[in-house]
N, C-alpha and C positions, 0 to 999 in steps of 0.2 A: 799150672799157670806159668806164664812168662812175665817177669817183671823187668822193665827197662827203666833204669834210673840214668839221668843225664844232667849235665850242667850246660847252660847257654851263655853266650858272650855278654848279653846285656842284663843278666839277672844275678851276677855275683856268685855267692856260695849257695844259692837256692838250688836244692836238688828237686828236679821235676821227675814225676813217676808216671809211667803208662803200664797197665797190666792187661793181659789177654789170657782168657781161659782157653785151653786146648781141649777140644772135645774128643778127637780121635788120636790118642797118644800112640806114636810108633817109635821104633828104635831111633829113627832119624826124622825129625820134623824141621821145617823151615818156617820161621815167622818173620814177617817184615814189620818193622816199626818205623814210622815216618814222623818227622817234625816239619809240618808244612803250614801254609796259610798264615793267619794272624799270629799264631803261636811262633812261627819262624820270623815273620817280618817285624814283630814287636820285640821278641826276646833274642834274636840273633842266631848265629851258627851254634851247633852243638860242639862244645869244646872237649868234653870227656863223657864217657858212658860206662855203664855196667849192665849186663843182661844176666838174669838169674832164672833158673828153673826152680819153682817152688811148689811143694806139696804140703798143704796145711800151713804150719808154722816152720817147716823144715826147708832149708835151702839145699837142694840136691846138687846143683852145679852152677858155676858162674864163669863168665867171660867178660873181660873189661879192656878198655883202651889203655894205652901206656900212660896217659895223663890222669887216669882215675886215681884218686888218693884216699 
C-alpha cells in the first residue's frame, strides 16, 4: 500500500491521509496522488507531504518534502 500524508494551507496541523492498494507490485511503481476539487478549494495548497510504502503494520520506505516535520 502507498500512504500519502499531507498538510494543507487552510487546515493548520491536521494531517490528511490518502491510501492506495497496489495490486501488481514491481521493483519500480509510480503512483499519482492528487489533491483536487472541493478538497483543494476548501483546504488550500499542499504545504508539506510524506509518502510511505507500507506492508501490514510495517513501513518499508518513505519519501517526504523538506517541510515535513
